[in-house]
C-alpha positions as CSV (number, residue, x, y, z in Angstrom):
1,M,1.8,3.9,1.9
2,G,0.6,1.8,5.0
3,Y,-0.7,-1.0,2.8
4,R,2.3,-1.1,0.6
5,Y,4.5,-1.3,3.8
6,T,2.5,-4.1,5.3
7,V,2.6,-6.1,2.0
8,F,6.4,-5.4,1.8
9,L,6.9,-6.6,5.5
10,A,4.9,-9.8,4.8
11,A,7.0,-10.6,1.8
12,V,10.2,-10.0,3.8
13,L,9.0,-12.2,6.6
14,L,8.0,-15.1,4.2
15,L,11.3,-14.8,2.4
16,S,13.4,-14.8,5.6
17,T,11.4,-17.8,6.9
18,A,12.1,-19.7,3.7
19,L,15.8,-18.9,3.7
20,F,16.0,-20.0,7.3
21,A,14.2,-23.1,6.7
22,A,16.7,-23.9,3.8
23,G,19.6,-23.4,6.2
24,G,20.4,-19.8,5.6
25,A,22.1,-17.8,8.4
26,V,19.5,-15.8,10.1
27,T,20.1,-12.3,11.1
28,P,18.9,-10.4,14.2
29,E,16.9,-8.1,12.0
30,E,15.0,-11.0,10.5
31,A,14.3,-12.5,13.9
32,L,13.1,-9.2,15.3
33,A,10.8,-8.7,12.3
34,H,9.0,-11.9,13.2
35,Y,8.9,-11.2,16.9
36,D,7.5,-7.6,16.4
37,A,4.8,-8.9,14.1
38,G,3.8,-11.5,16.8
39,R,5.1,-14.5,14.8
40,Y,6.6,-16.1,17.8
41,E,7.1,-19.6,16.5
42,E,9.3,-18.3,13.7
43,A,10.9,-15.7,16.1
44,R,11.8,-18.4,18.6
45,A,13.5,-20.6,16.1
46,M,15.6,-17.8,14.9
47,L,16.4,-16.4,18.1
48,E,17.5,-19.8,19.4
49,A,19.8,-20.0,16.3
50,L,21.3,-16.7,17.1
51,D,21.8,-17.8,20.7
52,E,23.6,-21.0,19.6
53,R,26.0,-18.8,17.5
54,G,26.7,-16.6,20.5
55,E,25.1,-13.6,18.8
56,A,22.2,-13.0,21.3
57,A,22.8,-10.2,23.7
58,G,20.6,-9.4,26.7
59,P,17.7,-7.8,24.7
60,L,17.5,-10.7,22.3
61,L,17.6,-13.2,25.2
62,Y,14.8,-11.4,26.8
63,R,12.7,-11.6,23.7
64,L,13.6,-15.3,23.3
65,A,12.3,-15.9,26.9
66,F,9.0,-14.2,26.0
67,A,8.8,-16.2,22.7
68,L,9.4,-19.5,24.6
69,G,6.5,-18.6,27.0
70,K,4.2,-17.7,24.0
71,T,4.9,-21.0,22.2
72,G,4.0,-23.3,25.1
73,D,7.3,-23.8,26.9
74,P,7.0,-21.6,30.1
75,G,9.6,-23.6,32.1
76,A,12.3,-22.9,29.3
77,G,10.9,-19.3,29.1
78,K,11.5,-18.8,32.9
79,A,14.9,-20.2,32.7
80,M,15.8,-18.0,29.7
81,E,14.4,-15.0,31.5
82,N,16.7,-15.6,34.5
83,R,19.7,-15.8,32.1
84,A,18.6,-12.8,30.3
85,L,18.3,-10.9,33.6
86,T,21.9,-11.6,34.5
87,V,23.2,-10.6,31.0
88,L,21.1,-7.4,31.1
89,E,22.5,-6.5,34.5
90,Q,26.1,-6.8,33.2
91,E,25.4,-4.9,30.0
92,F,23.6,-2.0,32.0
93,D,26.5,-1.8,34.4
94,A,28.8,-1.5,31.4
95,G,26.9,1.4,29.9
96,G,24.3,-0.4,28.0
97,G,21.9,1.6,25.9
98,L,18.2,2.3,25.9
99,D,17.1,-1.1,24.8
100,V,19.1,-2.7,27.6
101,A,17.6,-0.3,30.2
102,F,14.1,-1.0,28.8
103,Y,14.4,-4.8,29.0
104,L,16.1,-4.8,32.3
105,S,13.4,-2.7,33.9
106,N,10.8,-5.1,32.4
107,A,12.8,-8.1,33.8
108,Y,12.8,-6.7,37.3
109,R,9.0,-6.1,37.0
110,N,8.5,-9.7,36.0
111,R,10.5,-10.8,39.0
112,N,8.4,-8.6,41.4
113,N,11.2,-6.3,42.1
114,P,9.8,-2.9,41.5
115,T,12.4,-1.1,43.4
116,R,15.2,-2.1,41.1
117,S,13.0,-1.5,38.2
118,V,12.5,2.0,39.3
119,E,16.2,2.5,39.9
120,V,17.1,1.3,36.4
121,A,14.3,3.4,34.8
122,R,15.5,6.6,36.7
123,E,19.1,6.1,35.7
124,A,18.0,5.7,32.1
125,T,15.8,8.8,32.0
126,R,18.6,10.7,33.8
127,R,21.0,9.7,31.0
128,L,18.4,11.1,28.4
129,D,17.8,14.3,30.3
130,S,21.6,14.9,30.8
131,G,22.2,14.5,27.1
132,A,24.4,11.4,27.6
133,W,21.8,9.6,25.3
134,P,20.6,11.4,22.2
135,E,16.8,12.1,22.0
136,P,15.3,9.0,20.3
137,D,13.7,9.6,16.9
138,S,12.3,6.3,16.2
139,A,8.7,5.4,17.4
140,L,10.1,2.3,19.1
141,D,12.7,4.0,21.1
142,R,10.1,6.8,22.0
143,F,7.9,3.9,23.2
144,R,10.7,2.6,25.4
145,I,11.4,6.1,26.9
146,G,7.6,6.2,27.7
147,K,7.7,2.9,29.4
148,L,10.7,3.9,31.5
149,F,8.9,7.0,32.7
150,A,5.8,4.8,33.4
151,D,8.0,2.4,35.5
152,Q,8.6,5.5,37.7
153,N,5.0,6.4,37.9
154,R,5.9,9.6,36.1
155,E,2.5,9.7,34.3
156,E,2.8,13.1,32.5
157,E,6.1,12.3,30.9
158,A,5.1,8.7,30.0
159,A,1.9,9.9,28.3
160,G,3.8,12.4,26.3
161,W,6.4,9.9,25.0
162,Y,3.7,7.4,24.4
163,R,1.7,9.8,22.3
164,K,4.8,10.6,20.1
165,A,5.4,6.8,19.7
166,L,1.8,6.2,18.7
167,Q,2.1,8.8,15.9
168,G,5.0,6.9,14.6
169,F,3.4,3.4,15.0
170,E,0.3,4.5,13.1
171,K,2.4,5.4,10.1
172,Q,3.6,1.7,10.0
173,P,0.3,-0.1,10.5
174,G,0.8,-3.7,11.6
175,R,4.5,-3.2,12.5
176,F,4.1,-3.1,16.3
177,P,0.6,-4.0,17.1
178,S,1.3,-5.1,20.7
179,Y,3.1,-1.8,21.5
180,E,0.2,0.2,19.9
181,N,-2.2,-1.7,22.1
182,W,-0.1,-1.2,25.2
183,I,0.1,2.6,24.7
184,R,-3.7,2.9,24.0
185,R,-4.4,1.0,27.2
186,Y,-2.1,3.3,29.2
187,L,-3.5,6.5,27.6
188,Y,-6.9,5.2,28.2
189,K,-6.3,4.8,31.9
190,V,-4.7,8.2,32.1
191,A,-7.8,9.8,30.3
192,S,-10.2,7.9,32.5
193,D,-8.4,9.1,35.7
194,Q,-8.8,12.6,34.4
195,R,-12.4,12.0,33.4
196,D,-11.5,12.8,29.9
197,W,-14.0,10.5,28.5
198,K,-13.6,11.5,24.8
199,T,-9.8,10.6,24.7
200,A,-10.6,7.5,26.7
201,G,-13.1,6.5,24.1
202,E,-10.8,7.1,21.3
203,M,-8.1,4.8,22.7
204,M,-10.7,2.1,23.5
205,R,-12.3,2.2,20.1
206,A,-8.9,2.0,18.2
207,N,-8.1,-1.1,20.3
208,L,-11.4,-2.8,19.4
209,E,-11.3,-2.2,15.6
210,G,-11.9,-5.3,13.7
211,G,-14.2,-6.9,16.1
212,R,-11.4,-7.3,18.8
213,G,-12.3,-7.3,22.5
214,S,-14.8,-8.9,24.8
215,R,-18.4,-7.9,25.2
216,A,-17.4,-6.1,28.4
217,D,-14.8,-4.0,26.3
218,H,-17.6,-3.0,23.9
219,D,-19.9,-2.1,26.9
220,L,-17.2,0.1,28.3
221,L,-16.8,1.8,24.9
222,A,-20.5,2.5,24.8
223,V,-20.2,4.1,28.3
224,L,-17.3,6.3,27.2
225,L,-19.1,7.4,24.2
226,T,-22.2,8.3,26.2
227,R,-20.2,10.1,28.8
228,S,-18.4,12.2,26.3
229,G,-21.8,13.2,24.7
230,Q,-21.3,11.5,21.4
231,W,-24.8,10.6,21.1
232,A,-25.1,9.0,17.7
233,E,-22.0,6.8,18.1
234,A,-23.0,5.9,21.7
235,E,-26.5,4.9,20.3
236,E,-24.9,2.7,17.7
237,A,-22.5,1.1,20.2
238,W,-25.4,0.3,22.6
239,R,-27.4,-1.3,19.7
240,N,-24.5,-3.4,18.6
241,L,-24.2,-4.7,22.2
242,E,-28.1,-5.7,21.9
243,R,-27.1,-7.6,18.7
244,M,-24.1,-9.3,20.2
245,D,-26.2,-11.1,22.7
246,P,-30.0,-10.7,22.5
247,A,-30.4,-12.8,25.7
248,Q,-28.5,-10.1,27.7
249,S,-29.9,-7.1,25.9
250,D,-31.9,-5.4,28.7
251,R,-29.0,-3.3,29.9
252,P,-27.8,-2.0,26.5
253,R,-31.6,-1.5,25.5
254,Y,-32.3,0.7,28.5
255,C,-28.9,2.5,28.0
256,R,-29.6,3.3,24.3
257,Q,-33.0,4.7,25.2
258,L,-31.5,6.7,27.8
259,T,-28.9,8.1,25.3
260,I,-31.7,9.1,23.1
261,R,-33.2,11.0,26.0
262,A,-29.8,12.5,26.6
263,R,-29.5,13.5,23.0
264,E,-32.9,15.3,23.4
265,V,-31.6,17.2,26.4
266,G,-28.2,18.2,24.7
267,T,-26.0,18.6,27.7
268,L,-26.4,16.5,30.9
269,P,-25.9,18.2,34.3
270,L,-23.2,17.2,36.6
271,E,-25.2,17.9,39.7
272,S,-28.7,17.1,41.0
273,L,-31.3,19.9,41.5
274,D,-30.0,20.1,45.1
275,G,-26.4,20.6,44.0
276,E,-25.2,17.0,44.7
277,P,-22.5,15.8,42.3
278,I,-23.9,13.0,40.2
279,A,-20.7,11.2,39.4
280,G,-19.9,8.6,42.1
281,M,-23.4,9.1,43.7
282,D,-24.3,5.9,45.8
283,K,-26.9,3.5,44.6
284,D,-29.6,4.4,47.3
285,R,-29.4,8.0,46.7
286,M,-29.6,7.6,42.9
287,E,-32.8,5.5,43.4
288,V,-34.3,8.2,45.5
289,I,-33.5,11.0,43.0
290,M,-34.9,9.0,40.0
291,K,-38.1,8.3,41.9
292,E,-38.4,12.0,42.9
293,M,-37.9,13.2,39.4
294,A,-40.4,10.8,38.2
295,D,-42.9,11.8,40.8
296,N,-42.4,15.4,40.0
297,M,-42.8,14.8,36.2
298,T,-46.1,13.0,37.0
299,A,-47.2,15.9,39.2
300,V,-46.5,18.5,36.5
301,Q,-48.3,16.5,33.8
302,T,-51.3,15.8,36.0
303,G,-51.6,19.5,37.1
304,V,-51.7,20.6,33.4
305,A,-54.2,17.7,32.5
306,E,-56.6,18.7,35.3
307,N,-56.5,22.5,34.7
308,P,-57.2,23.9,31.3
309,E,-56.0,27.2,32.4
310,A,-52.6,25.9,33.5
311,D,-49.7,27.8,32.3
312,R,-48.3,25.1,29.8
313,E,-45.1,27.2,29.0
314,A,-44.2,27.2,32.7
315,A,-44.9,23.5,33.0
316,Q,-42.7,22.7,30.1
317,Q,-39.9,24.7,31.6
318,E,-40.3,22.7,34.8
319,L,-40.1,19.4,32.9
320,S,-37.0,20.7,31.1
321,K,-35.3,21.0,34.5
322,I,-36.4,17.6,35.8
323,K,-35.6,15.6,32.7
324,P,-31.8,16.3,32.4
325,V,-31.4,15.2,36.1
326,F,-33.4,12.1,35.7
327,V,-31.5,11.1,32.6
328,A,-28.1,11.8,34.0
329,V,-28.7,10.0,37.3
330,A,-30.2,7.0,35.4
331,L,-27.2,6.8,33.2
332,E,-24.8,6.9,36.1
333,Y,-26.9,4.2,37.8
334,A,-26.5,2.0,34.8
335,F,-22.8,2.9,34.3
336,Q,-22.0,1.8,37.8
337,G,-23.5,-1.6,36.9
338,H,-26.8,-1.3,38.9
339,P,-29.9,-3.2,37.5
340,I,-31.4,-0.2,35.6
341,R,-34.3,-2.3,34.0
342,E,-35.4,-3.9,37.3
343,T,-35.2,-0.7,39.2
344,A,-37.1,1.4,36.5
345,F,-39.7,-1.2,36.3
346,Q,-40.2,-1.5,39.9
347,G,-40.2,2.3,40.3
348,G,-42.8,2.6,37.7
349,Y,-40.7,5.1,35.5
350,A,-39.6,2.8,32.8
351,P,-41.9,4.6,30.4
352,L,-40.0,7.8,31.0
353,I,-36.9,6.1,29.7
354,F,-38.5,4.7,26.5
355,H,-40.9,7.5,25.5
356,G,-39.7,11.0,25.0
357,S,-43.1,12.2,24.6
358,R,-43.8,11.8,28.4
359,W,-41.5,14.8,28.9
360,V,-43.5,17.1,26.6
361,V,-46.6,19.0,27.8
362,P,-49.4,18.1,25.5
363,N,-51.5,20.7,23.6
364,P,-54.8,21.5,25.1
């Protein structure tokens, strides 16, 4: 159904553009179809035609301002934004609906007036809570409600409405791409703040589909997949980064090997052997712990090698305590952007990252 809808929408857009070029009267619906699809050149021309006919209310003027800026006329866009703000204020004071409140709050944000933005957003959600406005059933209106809660820093309510909107948008692929991306960025931030790495990774991965995003975005995705314990996906993400730019492959290569070591462990600890939280640990302390774990591993292996009667099972159990901490701290070190390759090389423990056999007590 999604594919047929996309094809149908494309046909409608092409037909409306042809009719407009031929002198046909454009409708607001046609202009908005172009605008929502990101076809700002066509949207601008149609919105300007509507404005000339006196049929552009505040929300359409706001969109026209945005389209002007997107099509290389920021001066005209700024002037139109000022005009749109005045009209939106009048419409909101006269009891304007959800779209008016949404664009007015955005306009105040654009003017660096967060206080008025919050006031408008608060009044809008009050109208919704009181029943003065019906609960929206369209994905677009649910997105607008979510944004109005976000403008008030009411994160929980915003995230809830955004999730509802995203479910609706995903049933109409390609219809509102910029809003989908906006929602995923917001939900990514919420999930990251809550250390919900799996959800954060899902939001990031969806926004990078089709090769979108910078190398830094793909690096972040690999970090999120690793943090959430999705070892196979994380390993592939690091490998993709190696392929993207072989000249800068040291970090992803080391992180990929650490991910393999993490998969061998299964579940990484949140604390060091001394009970220190690993997340957020400072650089110097991580370097001390990595060196200690490496030295402890060497001592265990040396003791076994020099003593034929050594208790190999006990030695392996000791390595099984050391290895998870070493891997977890090394990954945290890399995630924080520190030079894992140089540090591991200088510390003499790079082989522990690249060779899982180093963590296994050999047979006699």
